[in-house]
LOMAR-993357 format. One record per residue (C-alpha): residue number from 1; residue in three letters; x, y, z. Coordinates in Angstrom, 1 decimal. Each point is the difference from the previous one (the first is absolute). Layout:
% residues N
+------+------+--------+--------+--------+
: resi : resn :     xx :     yy :     zz :
+------+------+--------+--------+--------+
:  NUM :  Ala :      X :      Y :      Z :
...
+------+------+--------+--------+--------+
This chain:
% residues 61
+------+------+--------+--------+--------+
: resi : resn :     xx :     yy :     zz :
+------+------+--------+--------+--------+
:    1 :  Unk :   -9.3 :  -21.5 :   19.0 :
:    2 :  Unk :    2.3 :   -3.0 :    0.6 :
:    3 :  Unk :    0.8 :   -0.6 :    3.6 :
:    4 :  Unk :    2.0 :   -3.3 :   -0.1 :
:    5 :  Unk :    2.2 :   -2.3 :   -2.0 :
:    6 :  Unk :   -2.8 :   -2.4 :   -0.8 :
:    7 :  Unk :   -2.2 :    2.8 :   -1.2 :
:    8 :  Unk :    2.8 :    1.5 :   -2.1 :
:    9 :  Unk :    0.6 :   -3.3 :   -1.7 :
:   10 :  Unk :   -3.7 :   -0.5 :   -0.7 :
:   11 :  Unk :   -0.1 :    3.6 :   -1.4 :
:   12 :  Unk :    3.0 :   -0.7 :   -2.3 :
:   13 :  Unk :   -1.7 :   -3.0 :   -1.4 :
:   14 :  Unk :   -2.8 :    2.3 :   -1.3 :
:   15 :  Unk :    2.3 :    2.3 :   -2.0 :
:   16 :  Unk :    0.3 :   -0.4 :   -3.8 :
:   17 :  Unk :    3.6 :    1.2 :   -0.4 :
:   18 :  Unk :    2.3 :   -2.7 :    1.1 :
:   19 :  Unk :    3.5 :    1.8 :   -0.5 :
:   20 :  Unk :    3.2 :   -0.4 :    1.9 :
:   21 :  Unk :   -1.1 :    2.3 :    2.9 :
:   22 :  Unk :   -3.1 :   -2.0 :    0.3 :
:   23 :  Unk :    2.0 :   -3.3 :    0.1 :
:   24 :  Unk :    2.3 :    1.5 :    2.7 :
:   25 :  Unk :   -3.0 :    1.0 :    2.1 :
:   26 :  Unk :   -1.6 :   -3.4 :   -0.2 :
:   27 :  Unk :    3.3 :   -1.7 :    0.9 :
:   28 :  Unk :    0.4 :    2.4 :    3.0 :
:   29 :  Unk :   -3.5 :   -0.6 :    1.2 :
:   30 :  Unk :    0.6 :   -3.7 :   -0.2 :
:   31 :  Unk :    3.3 :    0.4 :    1.8 :
:   32 :  Unk :   -1.6 :    2.0 :    2.8 :
:   33 :  Unk :   -2.9 :   -2.4 :    0.3 :
:   34 :  Unk :    2.4 :   -3.0 :    0.4 :
:   35 :  Unk :    2.3 :    1.9 :    2.4 :
:   36 :  Unk :    3.1 :    0.1 :   -2.3 :
:   37 :  Unk :   -0.6 :    3.6 :   -0.9 :
:   38 :  Unk :   -1.0 :    3.2 :    1.8 :
:   39 :  Unk :   -3.4 :    1.7 :    0.0 :
:   40 :  Unk :    1.9 :    3.3 :   -0.7 :
:   41 :  Unk :    1.4 :   -1.4 :   -3.1 :
:   42 :  Unk :   -3.3 :   -1.2 :   -1.1 :
:   43 :  Unk :   -1.5 :    3.4 :    0.6 :
:   44 :  Unk :    2.8 :    1.7 :   -2.0 :
:   45 :  Unk :   -0.3 :   -2.4 :   -2.9 :
:   46 :  Unk :   -3.9 :    0.2 :   -0.1 :
:   47 :  Unk :    0.2 :    3.8 :    0.1 :
:   48 :  Unk :    2.5 :    0.0 :   -2.8 :
:   49 :  Unk :   -2.2 :   -2.5 :   -2.1 :
:   50 :  Unk :   -3.1 :    2.3 :    0.6 :
:   51 :  Unk :    1.9 :    3.1 :   -1.1 :
:   52 :  Unk :    1.3 :   -1.8 :   -3.1 :
:   53 :  Unk :   -3.5 :   -1.0 :   -0.8 :
:   54 :  Unk :   -1.3 :    3.6 :    0.4 :
:   55 :  Unk :   -2.0 :   -1.0 :    3.1 :
:   56 :  Unk :    1.7 :    2.2 :    2.4 :
:   57 :  Unk :    0.7 :    3.8 :    0.0 :
:   58 :  Unk :    3.5 :    1.1 :    0.9 :
:   59 :  Unk :   -0.3 :    0.9 :    3.7 :
:   60 :  Unk :   -1.7 :   -3.1 :    1.5 :
:   61 :  Unk :    3.1 :   -1.9 :    1.0 :
+------+------+--------+--------+--------+
């Protein structure tokens, strides 16, 4: 379970598939950590990347 932006960013770095949704999630996590983005945007981007990588079942958002 990922419970904060830093943990989400660390988790993303362990993934092998670095497609566009992964990149968007990394960027959103960095923005949230720097205060230029929101935690909600980072959450949504992380969930989209996880789903795109087959790591999330449909109803967990």
